VOGU-3710 file (C-alpha; in Angstrom, 3 decimals, decimal comma):
1> xxxxxxxxxx> 29,804/60,516/31,679  26,201/61,188/32,759  25,764/63,880/35,398  21,959/63,672/35,735  21,010/63,199/39,398  17,850/62,082/41,139  17,406/65,703/42,241  17,499/66,765/38,580  15,027/64,087/37,575  12,485/65,552/39,954
11> xxxxxxxxxx> 12,579/68,774/37,981  11,525/67,098/34,688  8,045/68,022/33,481  6,608/64,427/33,439  7,438/64,124/37,165  5,649/67,318/38,188  4,021/66,671/41,609  6,481/63,865/42,547  8,250/64,035/45,916  10,821/62,162/47,938
21> xxxxxxxxxx> 9,111/59,857/50,421  12,325/58,647/52,066  16,078/58,355/51,453  16,446/62,011/50,576  20,112/61,912/51,583  20,753/60,053/48,305  19,056/62,472/45,910  22,474/63,301/44,369  22,867/59,750/43,057  23,636/59,719/39,329
31> xxxxxxxxxx> 20,934/58,437/36,921  22,136/56,707/33,744  18,944/55,011/32,569  15,323/54,013/33,307  13,654/50,675/33,841  10,141/49,491/34,628  9,353/46,739/37,173  6,996/44,236/35,569  7,893/41,016/37,420  8,547/40,275/41,113
41> xxxxxxxxxx> 12,070/38,876/40,450  13,303/42,106/38,846  16,928/41,768/40,060  18,366/40,011/36,929  16,930/42,704/34,654  18,262/45,906/36,277  21,486/47,798/35,879  23,403/50,179/38,147  22,378/53,805/37,821  18,841/53,088/36,688
51> xxxxxxxxxx> 15,687/54,810/37,966  13,235/51,994/38,553  9,553/52,853/37,884  6,749/50,687/39,300  3,075/50,589/40,157  3,904/47,839/42,734  1,559/45,515/40,789  4,076/42,613/40,765  4,181/42,633/44,608  0,533/43,455/45,268
61> xxxxxxxxxx> 0,012/40,067/46,973  3,209/40,332/49,046  3,807/44,023/49,808  6,331/43,210/52,522  8,673/42,028/49,787  9,303/45,707/49,065  11,566/45,836/52,130  13,729/42,997/50,811  13,551/44,467/47,329  14,857/47,805/48,589
71> xxxxxxxxxx> 17,996/46,171/49,901  18,540/44,347/46,628  18,070/47,522/44,550  20,521/49,380/46,763  23,050/46,572/46,526  22,727/46,512/42,705  23,559/50,220/42,588  20,210/51,592/41,406  19,731/55,324/41,542  16,181/55,448/42,968
81> xxxxxxxxxx> 12,753/53,791/43,114  9,725/55,710/41,817  6,437/54,228/42,829  2,670/54,784/42,562  1,995/53,474/46,050  -1,770/53,423/46,173  -2,513/52,024/42,725  -2,346/48,374/43,775  -1,292/48,614/47,450  -3,331/49,658/50,455
91> xxxxxxxxxx> -0,220/50,583/52,354  3,583/50,465/52,250  5,410/48,126/54,678  6,171/49,564/58,057  9,975/49,240/57,701  10,032/50,501/54,150  10,608/54,253/54,691  12,970/53,686/57,622  15,150/51,354/55,568  15,246/53,835/52,651
101> xxxxxxxxxx> 16,508/56,528/55,039  19,034/54,145/56,523  20,402/53,244/53,076  20,151/56,800/51,721  18,224/55,214/48,830  15,712/57,694/47,373  12,101/56,493/47,130  9,988/58,812/45,018  6,199/58,950/45,081  4,762/59,960/41,721
111> xxxxxxxxxx> 1,190/61,064/41,009  -1,257/58,413/39,848  -1,613/59,940/36,388  2,133/59,995/35,668  3,000/58,452/32,298  5,952/56,129/32,574  6,434/56,484/28,820  6,931/60,240/29,171  9,296/59,802/32,142  11,453/57,363/30,142
121> xxxxxxxxxx> 11,564/59,679/27,148  12,480/62,732/29,257  15,229/61,021/31,261  16,736/59,379/28,160  16,786/62,721/26,341  18,868/64,313/29,115  21,125/61,279/29,519  21,777/61,125/25,777  22,476/64,804/25,625  25,051/64,387/28,435
131> xxxxxxxxxx> 26,573/61,438/26,564  26,750/62,696/22,983  26,316/66,470/22,778  29,204/68,828/21,867  29,131/72,577/21,379  27,708/73,440/17,930  29,064/76,118/15,618  25,598/77,357/14,824  23,532/77,595/18,041  20,333/78,325/16,158
141> xxxxxxxxxx> 20,547/75,156/14,027  21,592/73,207/17,080  18,534/74,333/19,053  16,282/73,676/16,048  17,591/70,121/15,544  17,310/69,336/19,263  13,841/70,868/19,392  12,706/68,660/16,520  13,672/65,550/18,468  12,141/66,774/21,714
151> xxxxxxxxxx> 8,899/67,709/19,944  8,594/64,272/18,420  9,707/65,245/14,929  10,849/62,452/12,687  14,119/61,629/10,930  12,877/63,221/7,711  12,366/66,526/9,426  15,862/66,361/10,901  17,240/65,605/7,438  15,388/68,581/5,878
161> xxxxxxxxxx> 16,665/70,982/8,561  20,273/69,839/8,195  19,984/69,879/4,356  18,946/73,512/4,454  21,785/74,458/6,778  24,450/72,650/4,694  23,028/73,256/1,221  23,629/69,579/0,592  21,367/66,536/0,201  20,877/64,729/3,474
171> xxxxxxxxxx> 19,311/61,370/4,351  18,867/60,067/7,907  18,315/56,334/8,277  17,728/54,045/11,214  19,609/50,710/11,251  16,335/49,092/12,396  13,643/51,149/10,598  10,992/48,582/11,500  11,257/49,818/15,075  10,178/53,280/13,846
181> xxxxxxxxxx> 7,368/51,957/11,710  9,181/52,270/8,417  10,003/49,948/5,566  13,391/48,186/5,778  16,334/49,878/4,092  19,308/48,096/2,606  22,117/48,719/5,121  25,286/50,396/3,993  28,533/48,464/4,527  30,332/51,310/6,255
191> xxxxxxxxxx> 30,527/51,030/10,033  33,292/53,534/10,893  33,123/55,907/13,830  33,854/58,926/11,614  32,657/59,896/8,099  33,758/58,043/5,021  33,100/58,805/1,387  31,050/56,130/-0,452  31,463/55,932/-4,206  28,202/57,792/-4,860
201> xxxxxxxxxx> 29,565/61,003/-3,293  27,825/60,603/0,036  29,497/61,129/3,401  28,286/58,869/6,195  28,135/59,662/9,918  26,989/57,150/12,557  24,054/57,816/14,857  24,702/56,341/18,280  22,492/55,911/21,332  24,452/55,460/24,545
211> xxxxxxxxxx> 27,441/54,228/22,617  25,507/51,729/20,453  25,115/52,464/16,713  21,451/52,859/15,803  21,532/54,625/12,456  23,439/56,968/10,121  23,324/60,392/8,485  24,249/60,470/4,775  25,429/63,848/3,482  25,755/64,402/-0,294
221> xxxxxxxxxx> 28,456/66,278/-2,168  31,820/65,582/-3,704  33,704/67,839/-1,331  34,413/66,626/2,180  32,267/68,514/4,752  34,072/71,301/6,518  34,699/71,310/10,272  31,771/73,675/10,838  29,544/71,453/8,706  30,675/68,372/10,605
231> xxxxxxxxxx> 29,654/70,012/13,862  26,181/70,607/12,500  26,061/67,009/11,255  27,033/65,874/14,742  24,093/67,842/16,175  21,856/66,118/13,656  23,236/62,769/14,745  22,520/63,705/18,340  18,969/64,750/17,462  18,377/61,575/15,428
241> xxxxxxxxxx> 19,715/59,542/18,342  17,245/61,225/20,695  14,447/60,475/18,336  15,434/56,839/17,900  15,963/56,426/21,645  12,485/57,834/22,407  10,970/55,506/19,788  12,831/52,475/21,204  11,862/53,442/24,749  8,232/53,764/23,739
251> xxxxxxxxxx> 8,323/50,371/21,990  10,002/48,770/25,037  7,494/50,290/27,429  4,638/49,138/25,198  6,132/45,631/25,158  6,459/45,640/28,959  2,915/46,845/29,479  1,679/44,148/27,136  3,597/41,559/29,148  2,167/42,908/32,446
261> xxxxxxxxxx> -1,335/42,597/31,032  -0,688/39,095/29,658  0,736/37,953/32,975  -2,323/39,300/34,693  -4,502/37,550/32,089  -3,067/34,110/32,865  -2,329/34,385/36,597  -5,045/36,643/38,123  -8,410/34,818/38,499  -11,656/36,691/39,084
271> xxxxxxxxxx> -11,003/39,591/36,706  -13,855/41,388/34,962  -14,383/39,596/31,602  -15,586/42,696/29,772  -12,560/44,720/30,957  -10,189/41,932/29,849  -11,803/41,713/26,417  -11,630/45,494/25,983  -7,962/45,659/26,951  -7,090/42,781/24,671
281> xxxxxxxxxx> -8,791/44,561/21,742  -6,818/47,710/22,542  -3,614/45,738/22,092  -4,957/44,336/18,810  -5,325/40,752/19,969  -8,089/38,422/18,762  -8,693/36,260/21,828  -12,389/35,542/21,376  -13,627/31,930/21,564  -11,903/28,990/23,213
291> xxxxxxxxxx> -8,195/29,496/23,843  -5,447/27,442/25,385  -2,239/28,396/27,166  0,985/26,781/25,873  4,193/26,987/27,914  7,744/26,057/26,953  10,852/25,572/29,067  13,904/26,613/27,009  17,595/26,390/27,837  18,265/29,695/26,029
301> xxxxxxxxxx> 15,906/32,699/25,680  15,277/33,376/21,966  15,250/36,921/20,713  11,900/38,712/20,736  11,741/38,822/16,928  12,572/35,121/16,557  10,077/34,189/19,243  7,256/36,095/17,562  8,132/34,507/14,175  8,138/31,041/15,739
311> xxxxxxxxxx> 4,762/31,641/17,404  3,158/32,900/14,186  4,606/29,971/12,202  3,591/27,187/14,679  0,584/28,540/16,517  -1,067/30,755/13,906  -1,458/34,479/13,286  -3,851/35,030/16,280  -1,446/33,572/18,864  0,099/35,889/21,472
321> xxxxxxxxxx> 3,502/34,879/22,868  5,910/36,400/25,383  8,973/35,509/27,436  9,325/34,908/31,142  13,071/34,503/31,540  13,882/31,280/29,646  10,265/30,189/29,744  7,930/31,073/26,891  4,147/31,522/27,359  1,632/31,675/24,553
331> xxxxxxxxxx> -2,143/32,025/24,224  -3,634/30,543/21,051  -7,000/29,354/19,692  -7,736/25,872/20,967  -7,312/23,690/17,898  -5,132/20,747/16,929  -2,051/19,595/18,743  0,599/22,279/18,198  3,052/21,238/20,880  5,627/19,483/18,695
341> xxxxxxxxxx> 5,441/22,106/15,917  5,999/24,909/18,450  8,873/23,011/20,087  10,639/22,622/16,722  9,963/26,281/15,830  11,519/27,389/19,138  14,550/25,184/18,676  15,100/26,693/15,223  14,737/30,165/16,806  17,701/29,465/19,082
351> xxxxxxxxxx> 15,882/28,312/22,252  18,109/25,244/22,674  16,674/22,072/24,241  12,976/22,818/24,720  10,003/21,150/26,374  6,480/22,304/25,424  3,210/21,637/27,211  -0,382/22,805/26,832  -3,085/23,267/29,402  -6,821/22,756/29,598
361> xxxxxxxxxx> -8,857/24,715/26,995  -10,310/27,997/28,297  -13,818/28,781/26,959  -13,458/32,395/28,070  -10,660/34,860/29,015  -11,537/34,466/32,696  -10,610/30,740/32,419  -7,098/31,404/31,144  -5,530/31,261/34,689  -6,745/27,645/34,978
371> xxxxxxxxxx> -5,424/26,837/31,516  -2,064/28,375/32,490  -1,932/26,430/35,806  -2,724/23,142/34,062  -0,112/23,880/31,375  2,509/24,430/34,080  1,447/21,177/35,693  1,816/19,361/32,356  5,232/21,007/31,826  6,360/19,752/35,230
381> xxxxxxxxxx> 5,225/16,209/34,526  6,900/16,355/31,087  10,176/17,258/32,740  9,901/14,501/35,307  8,980/11,852/32,724  11,554/13,128/30,177  8,976/13,992/27,566  9,639/16,761/25,033  5,945/17,604/24,683  2,854/17,072/26,822
391> xxxxxxxxxx> -0,869/17,826/26,777  -2,727/18,187/30,064  -5,644/16,091/28,770  -3,312/13,129/28,109  -1,833/13,050/31,616  -4,767/11,863/33,703  -2,929/8,946/35,317  0,222/11,014/35,996  -1,796/13,870/37,467  -3,623/11,452/39,771
401> xxxxxxxxxx> -0,331/10,073/41,016  1,305/13,455/41,418  -1,730/14,768/43,338  -0,851/12,549/46,326  1,627/13,680/49,002  5,186/12,606/48,034  5,869/10,962/51,418  2,778/8,782/51,088  3,737/7,861/47,564  7,224/6,871/48,636
411> xxxxxxxxxx> 5,808/4,724/51,424  3,549/3,067/48,853  6,436/2,440/46,472  8,497/0,951/49,287  5,675/-1,301/50,379  4,930/-2,580/46,879  8,289/-2,780/45,060  10,953/-1,780/47,549  12,738/-5,195/47,559  12,727/-5,262/43,772
421> xxxxxxxxxx> 14,315/-1,804/43,464  17,029/-2,697/45,966  17,730/-5,979/44,191  18,211/-4,206/40,864  20,451/-1,594/42,509  22,649/-4,235/44,131  23,168/-6,539/41,139  22,634/-3,970/38,378  19,605/-5,959/37,314  16,562/-5,173/35,199
431> xxxxxxxxxx> 13,768/-6,992/36,955  11,913/-3,708/37,405  11,931/-3,198/33,643  10,827/-6,788/33,131  7,885/-6,283/35,517  6,915/-3,013/33,790  6,838/-4,588/30,351  4,966/-7,658/31,579  2,305/-5,575/33,315  1,988/-3,323/30,301
441> xxxxxxxxxx> 1,367/-6,216/27,904  -0,333/-8,657/30,282  1,278/-11,599/28,486  4,575/-13,321/29,376  5,260/-14,599/25,857  4,735/-11,170/24,300  6,857/-9,583/27,046  9,711/-12,033/26,298  9,593/-11,067/22,588  9,554/-7,372/23,504
451> xxxxxxxxxx> 12,620/-7,768/25,780  14,412/-10,152/23,322  14,725/-12,955/25,855  13,715/-16,604/25,784  10,285/-17,499/27,144  11,862/-19,713/29,839  14,061/-16,747/30,888  10,935/-14,640/31,187  9,194/-17,231/33,368  12,289/-17,439/35,567
461> xxxxxxxxxx> 12,350/-13,656/35,951  8,667/-13,494/36,853  9,143/-16,250/39,430  12,068/-14,293/40,922  9,969/-11,121/41,010  7,141/-12,896/42,730  9,528/-14,323/45,307  11,158/-10,931/46,024  7,831/-9,227/46,428  5,938/-12,115/47,946
471> xxxxxxxxxx> 3,291/-11,320/45,347  0,924/-13,317/43,111  1,446/-11,771/39,669  -1,744/-13,449/38,421  -3,926/-11,506/40,864  -5,515/-8,460/39,146  -5,427/-6,247/42,224  -1,772/-7,083/42,781  -0,882/-6,315/39,198  -2,725/-2,943/39,434
481> xxxxxxxxxx> -0,904/-1,988/42,643  2,484/-2,927/41,205  1,853/-0,969/37,989  0,864/2,096/40,087  3,975/1,765/42,258  6,265/1,536/39,200  4,681/4,683/37,718  4,916/6,512/41,064  8,610/5,597/41,338  9,210/6,942/37,843
491> xxxxx> 7,402/10,210/38,585  8,977/10,758/42,003  12,511/9,928/40,924  15,227/8,957/43,422  14,816/10,107/47,053
//
């Protein structure tokens, strides 16, 4: 059980200069993890006991939301909120500090040069030590192994130190070595909580991080390790867990910072183009030339690895993709029509039923917000019209209709085809479909063939439609108005 408190967190080196702005009555709250606020709707992504770090960038346009957010964080059982208040905000809301005191919810102010990455690593190191550490038989080796992890030493160095102490061969492996920048290893079959003896004379011990297996320590030798040796191995497992936790935390922070930048790239107009290009290059992205934003609405969020594989396969190696809940957003070079290929790739990646839409091409990075907005508009129209893919350039008529106020559109639909819609609803008829096909083809005989009815039946239906609407179906203006009303009805859906 973790015993790290908010008061203890303030003593960590990466938080030197931080202080409690309000809510100091709660500084003895227990801290069991760290999170970073990268989106305004952070609630689904937080867990009780976490220290939430933020620059307040996600609420820069609506700083008063911090008051509501404070109540939500307190209700969700968070330990504290650490904020850089003047990075993106001119001021904190008036009720903010008073509410923090009222809730006894600590709000920490951290210096502007504080590294969130270092804070995460420091807190996790202490939390993991509380979770996994046991007294070691050899204090010197224990401190050396722990020091290796804290100093950023790798798994190989931990293995060498333990090998020297045991006089046995030692190998330390991560279950996901790709996360540590290593080549994949063939995983062993053993998954026990203690040590087992594989046929090759190696004893395996699991490396866990907060109760989740992340790797293993393999100790050579035919004889089973002694109790004293097992204690040293356990210290090595603890040190390896710290190293892996720091690496995973760094990767996760890097991913979140990338997402923050990408969200800014597609939603914040008026940014400096040179600064955007420089930051994109720092992340290793090739976003020069004309790009387009592609968005996808999924029923299930795919894993990060499967998403990236799907994006590379369908959108090309220079595409950049990220998740926004169950929505996927991607930036790719503007070429071809990749919507269907991306949809199929996401479905294969486990995204479930998926709709994909693309926006207007962006000739420069500063035009990506418009491309994103038009992609979202196309995605909305695709959902309304039950399409699985959509391109903004192909939706001119739908966009024109949807640009009008809904109330005016409904009035127009009622004036033009209201009696026809009520007739079909009352008798379960299909005169609306008949009119749609006739107007689309412009020829009664061809419409009859399309609907698989006799020509005389078609003439009777058209006569009935004309009577219901008191309309001359031969008049071009009337036909145009009716076609527009049918399309508006389809886009608006039922009242």
